[in-house]
N, C-alpha and C positions, 0 to 999 in steps of 0.2 A: 466513675462513667467511663474513664480512660481504659479500663481494663474491659467493658463492654465495646467500646470502639476498636480496641486491638482485636477482640475475637472475632468481630464482625470482618474486619481488614483481613486477617488471616483466612478466614471461611473464603472471603470474595476471592483473595489471590491465588489460595489452594483451587479455587473453581478457573480461575485463568489458567494454571498450570496443564490442569486435569481436561480443561476443555468442557467442564460440568461438573455436578456433585454426584457422587456414587449413589445410585438407587433412586436418582430423580432424573426425570427428562427434561433438563435444564441444560442450555448452551451456555458461551461466557456471557451472551447479553442478558440471559434470564439471571444468571447469577447476580451479575453487576446491579440489576434492577431489583434483586430480591434483596441485596445487600444495604441499597438504599432504602428501602421499605424499612427494613429492620432498625436502621439507624432513626427513621422518623418515629416507628412506634415503639421505639425504647428512650425516646427523648433525647437523644444524642444531639439532633438537628430539630428546629421548627420547619414547617412547610415553606415559611419565607425563605429562611436561612438556605434550604434544599434549593428552591430555585433560584436565589441568587447564587449558589455554588457552579449552576451549569455554565459554561461559557457560551453562551447564544450566538455570539458572532461565528464562532467555531462551527455551532452545529448547522447555522444559515449557510456558512459557505459550503459545507460538506452537502447540504440539501440541493443547493443552487447548482453544484457541480454534478452531482448526480443527475439532475434534470436534463443539463446540457449532453451529458453522456447517453443518457436515455434517447435522446433525439438522434443522434447517430444511429445508435442502434436499430430505431423504429423506422428510419431512413433506409437501412441496409447498407451503410455506407461501410462497415466493417466486413461485410459479405464482398462487397465490390473491391476492396483493397485485397483481401485474400486472395479473391479468384485472379485477380490482376497479378499477384506474385506467381501464382500458379502456370501463368501463361509466359512467364519469361522463361528464356531458353539458357542453358547452361546445366552444370554438373548439379548434383543433389547436394553438394557442401554450400554450392552458390546459391540455391534455393533457401538453405537454411540461414545465411549470411541475411537473405533479404527478409526472411519472416523476422529474424531476431532484430533488424533494424526497424522493420514496421511496427512490431509490437513495442519496441523501446520508445519510437518518436510518438506513438497514439498514447502509450502510457504516460508518457511526460505530461501532457496536456489534458488528458482525460482520466477518469477513475480506472486504474489498473484491473481493477475486477471487473467491470463490464467489457474491458477489451478482451480480457480472457473468456469471458461467458460468450462473447460473440464470435471469436475466432475460432475457438476450440473445435466445435462441429463442422466449420467449414474446412478446415485444416485437415481433419481426417477424412474428409470427402475427398479433397483434392489428393492426399497423398494415396488413398486408395486407388483411386481413377489412375494414378501414375505408376502403379505397383511399388510404391514406397513404403517403407516401414513407419508410422507416425511417430514413433516414441521419441525418437531425436528431436523432431520439430515439436512436439508438444512440451518436450522438458526445455527445448530452446524457447519457446513461447513463453513458459511460466518464469524462466530465469530472466529473461529480456524484460518482461513486464516489471518484474521488481526492481532489477537494475536501472531500468528506463525512467522509472518512476522517482527514482532518487533525484533526478535532475533538476525538479520544478518544486516549488512549494505547494502546487496542487497535483501532484502525481499520486500521493496516495492519503490516506487519511492522518498518520503520524505527521508527515510534513504539514500538512496544513494546520494542525495543532501548533506545530512548532514555529511556522510562519506567524501565526494569530498571537502567540503570546511573546513571542522574541520582537517581532516587529520589523524583522530584517527586511530589506528592500527585495522587490520579486527578480530584478534584472541582476544585481548584485550576487544573489545567492546562486543563480544559474552558472554566471561565470566561474565562481567557485567550484560548483558542482559538476560541470560540465566535463571536465578533463578526466577525473578519476572514472566517470560515467562510461566515457567513450572507450577507456582503456578496459573498462570491466567488460563492457560488450564483447571486446574482440577477444578478451582472453575465454568468456564463457561460450564464443563460437569456436575457439581453437580445441577447448575441451571436448566438446561434443563431437565435432567433426574428427579429431583425433579417436574417439572411442568408437566411432561408427565407420570408421576406414573401411573401405571393401566390404561392408556388410548393409548398405542402404537399403536394398531390394528386399520386398516381401510382397508375396501374392495373395491377396485375402479379398473377401466378398466386398463390392461396392456399398457404399451407405449413402442415404439420403438425409442431410442435416436438416432440411425443413428451415432453414434461413430466412428471415425477411429479405424480400427482393429490393433490390437496388431503386431509388426514388431520388432524381437528381434534385429535384426542388426540396425536398424534407432534408438532405443532406447538406444541400447549400444554405438552408435556414440553420442547421447547427453549425457550420463553418464561420457563418456572419455572426453569430452569438459568441463562440469562442474566440474569434478575431477581437470583436469587439472588448470582450472580458480581459485578454490578454494586453490589449492596448490600455484598458482601463489601470490594470496593474502597473505597465510600465510608466504610464506619462499621467495619469490621472490623479486626481485627489481625494476620489471616493474610498471610502472603505471598503475592503475586498468583498466582505460578505454582502454588502449591498449591492456592489457591480454585478456579484454572482446570483443575487435574487433578482436583480433586473433583468437580466438575460433569462434567466428561468422564466419568470413571468412572461417575458416576450414570447416565448417557446410554446409556454401553456395555453396562449389565446390562439390556439389554432382551430380552423375550421373542419380539417379531416381527423386529426389523432385526438382521441379524447383523454380527459385528465387522468382517467383511470388507468389507461395504456402506460402514461408516463410513471404514475405511481406505482405500477406493479413492477417496474425496475429500479424503484428506489429501495436501497439496502434499509430498511427501516429497524433492524436488528442490530446493525451498526451504530446507528443514531441513538438507540436506547443503550447500547453499551457504552458511548462516551457519556451520556447524561448519568447514567448509574456510577461508573467510576469517577466523574466528576464530584458527585454528592458524597461517595466515599470519601476519596482523597482528601475532600473539604474538612469533613469530619476528623480525620485522622491529623491533618494539619492544623486545626483548631485546637484539638487537644495536646499538640504539642510533640505528637509520636513520631512524626515525618521528620520534625527538627533532630529529635534523639536518635532516629535511624542514622540520619546523614551525619550526625555528629559521631556515632559508634563507627561507621566506615572511616572517618577521617581519623580516630582514634587507632584504628587497625591498619592506618596507612594509606587507605584508599581514599585519597583526595579527589573528589569530584571537579575541583577547579584544575587539577591535572590532565591535559589532555590525553596522556597515555591511559590513566586511570578510568576517566570518563568513557573513553573510546572501549577499553577491555569489558568495564561494568554493563554499558549499553548492548554490547554483543552476546554477553552472557544471558541477561537479563530479559532479552529480547526473545531468546531460545528458550527461555525458563516460561515465561506468562504471557508471551507474545509482544510484539513490538507496541502495539499502541498503550496496554497498560504500562510497559517498562518506560516510555516516554513520558507518560502522565506523571510518574514517580519521580525521574529524574529531573524533569522540567523545573520545579521550584528550586533546585539546588543551584542551578545554573543556567542562566537565559542570554550570555554575552552573545555576539554576532558569531564569533567563531566557534563557540560550544554547541552552539545551535547547526550550525553547518555539520560540524562532527557528529551528533547527534542525530541528525537527518541521515547521514550517509551510512555510519554505523548500524541503525536499527534497520533501514530498509534492506541494506546488502546482506545483513544477518538472518534475513526472512527466506533465503534460498537455502540454507543449510538442511533443514528437515522439510518434509512433506506438509507438516502441520504448522512450519514456521511462518505462512502468511496465507491470508483467504485467497489470493491469485492462486497459490499451489493448489489449494482443495479445490477450487472451481474447475481448474483444469482436467484433475483426476476425477472429480465428478461427473463433468461433460463427457469426458473420455468413456469413462464407464459405461454410461447410456449406450454409447456405440460400438461397445464390444471392445476397447483398447484398456487394459489394466494398466493404470500406472501406480504400482507399488511404493510403497515407503522405501523398500532398497533400491529400486530401480532409479527412484528420485535421487536417494541419498549418493549413489556411485557418480552423479554428476553434480550434485549439489554441495558434495563437500570440497572437492577441487574448487569448483566455480566460487562459494564462498571464501575459501582460504586467499584464493588469487585475488578478488576482488577487494578483500578487506586489506590484504598486502598495499595493493595499488593505491588503494584510498588514503592508507596509513602514511604512504611515503609521500604521495602528494601532499596531504597537509602539513607533513613534518617539514619539506622542503618549501613548500609556500610561507608558511609562517615564520621559519628560520629567515627567509630572504626577508619578511616584512620588518621583522625584529631587528636583524642586522646582526653583526658580529659583536658589538657591544650589548 
């Protein structure tokens, strides 16, 4: 049976690498679900074991945060923020800095995917209206959404998973992650501003983003829900997933916004991806294959308990199979608080390297393409490569200095 489980595991993670399976119209979520079904059909797991393998608290936390993010989207809050940025006086470089700051701040507390989905069309509309090339701002949005999401345990899916499994305090993680995130945002701004110096302008036809109109009441409701949620994370004793579901449930009891509108903005494929990978990884762990894999790495000198090795392997694996599958593979090996911080920072910052490195990047490219702006993988790589290298170096230095200071000279 272990050979069968290994075969399914290989097929699933090849699908993670390729983004699907050749000849089939499957994306990563479909591949993960197909793998889970194959394990059930092959008798590697029973349905009860497969359901028990799904980390329901993580799925619940993801869902709850997606509903809260959808509230801001439906209330036109992202449109309001982006248009306020456009009204600010100053140079194009200053506008870029404000876009990066806003995208990072929003992504730290809300799902970075929805932030990119909502801000991209409005940002293009603003740039066209001011005769600015939208490309540096779109790349800044994507990079900042990824970097900013690393600042908290609810900024992106992999951080949510890490926070749930490791149990690290919400406020403690923020204090550990905020310095390298702040430095990384400055580095991203510097790279993009330097690359576009002297060539910010571009005359192009105006576009209509058809963004949701700003509704102060609906946005206020979203803000209140988010405030309650963060307060519960910081000082309450509720489980995080229960707090998130409570806030989501309160928002769903709306007289104006139908449940269907909320659900249309929930990333169901991402939830399916998580559930499928939970099942596949559980089968691999139960068969002993995952332990053998970690043992093989250790015999090759790649000790996952060593910070430098964990950092390096996380970066590489995140760019091979994507950051969520990478984190799912690496979490069973090391769940200490320090390793959790390292894993969250490395897996998230690595997502800026390639266009396919994170869903946020793909959303920006897809939304921009619909409005006539082509964000190619080459254009993204020109910015993503230096930004990723700089942010990883800054994070690595911070973690080394921070932990060395805590350990002391002895």
